C-alpha positions as CSV (number, residue, x, y, z in Angstrom):
1,M,32.5,106.8,95.7
2,S,30.7,110.1,95.4
3,D,30.7,113.5,97.1
4,I,27.4,115.2,97.2
5,T,27.7,119.0,97.6
6,P,24.3,120.6,97.8
7,E,24.0,124.1,96.4
8,P,23.3,126.8,99.0
9,E,19.6,127.1,99.7
10,V,18.3,130.7,99.4
11,T,14.8,131.4,100.5
12,D,15.1,135.2,101.0
13,L,17.7,137.4,99.2
14,G,17.6,139.8,102.1
15,L,17.4,142.9,99.9
16,I,18.7,146.0,101.6
17,P,17.9,149.5,100.3
18,S,21.2,151.0,98.9
19,S,20.8,154.0,101.2
20,E,21.2,151.6,104.2
21,V,24.3,149.8,103.0
22,K,27.6,150.7,104.7
23,P,30.5,151.2,102.4
24,D,32.6,148.6,104.3
25,D,30.0,145.9,103.6
26,V,30.0,146.3,99.9
27,G,31.9,143.5,98.2
28,A,34.0,143.8,95.0
29,L,32.8,141.8,92.0
30,S,35.1,139.9,89.7
31,L,34.4,137.5,86.9
32,R,35.9,134.1,86.5
33,Y,35.1,131.2,84.3
34,V,34.4,127.7,85.6
35,D,34.2,125.0,82.9
36,G,33.5,127.8,80.4
37,V,30.7,129.3,82.4
38,P,31.0,132.9,83.8
39,V,30.7,133.2,87.6
40,L,30.6,136.4,89.5
41,V,32.7,136.3,92.7
42,V,32.1,138.7,95.7
43,T,35.1,139.5,97.8
44,G,35.8,141.9,100.6
45,G,32.2,142.3,101.8
46,A,28.9,140.5,102.2
47,V,26.7,142.8,100.1
48,A,26.4,142.6,96.3
49,P,24.1,144.7,94.1
50,A,20.7,143.3,93.2
51,A,20.9,144.8,89.7
52,I,24.0,144.9,87.5
53,T,24.3,146.9,84.2
54,V,26.9,145.6,81.7
55,V,28.6,148.3,79.6
56,D,30.9,148.1,76.6
57,A,34.3,149.8,76.3
58,A,32.6,153.1,75.5
59,G,30.3,152.9,78.5
60,V,27.2,152.1,76.5
61,P,24.8,149.7,78.3
62,V,24.6,146.4,76.5
63,A,22.9,144.1,79.1
64,A,21.3,144.1,82.5
65,Y,21.0,141.4,85.1
66,T,18.8,141.1,88.2
67,A,19.5,138.9,91.2
68,G,17.1,136.1,91.9
69,P,17.0,133.0,94.1
70,L,19.3,130.1,93.1
71,P,17.7,127.1,91.5
72,A,17.2,124.2,93.9
73,V,19.8,121.8,92.4
74,A,22.3,119.5,94.0
75,Q,25.7,119.0,92.4
76,V,27.0,115.4,92.4
77,V,30.7,114.7,91.9
78,I,31.7,111.1,91.3
79,T,35.3,110.1,91.9
80,S,37.0,106.8,91.7
81,R,39.1,105.4,94.5
82,G,40.1,102.2,92.6
83,G,38.0,99.9,94.8
84,P,35.1,97.7,93.9
85,D,32.0,99.4,92.6
86,P,29.4,99.4,95.5
87,G,26.6,99.7,93.0
88,Y,25.3,103.0,94.4
89,F,26.3,106.5,95.3
C-alpha cells in the first residue's frame, strides 16, 4: 500500500516589501534535521524572509540563501500492511 503526499505547489512566492510586513506576521525560524537534511521551520507567523544571511559565531557572514519556488516533486511513501501485493501503488 502506498501513501502519496504531493509537495505543496508554489506558483507565486507572494513577496511583500519588508516595510509592509506587520511584526505580528513575522514567523520565527528554527532549524531541524530530517533524515540528515537541514530544514527551516517557520512558527508563530506566516511571513518568512526572502533572503537569509548565515553568520559564524563572531557574526561574520559565511553564506547567503535566497527563497525560490519549490521543485515540482511528489513524495511517495510505501508501507506494508502484511497483505498480498496488489502489483501497483
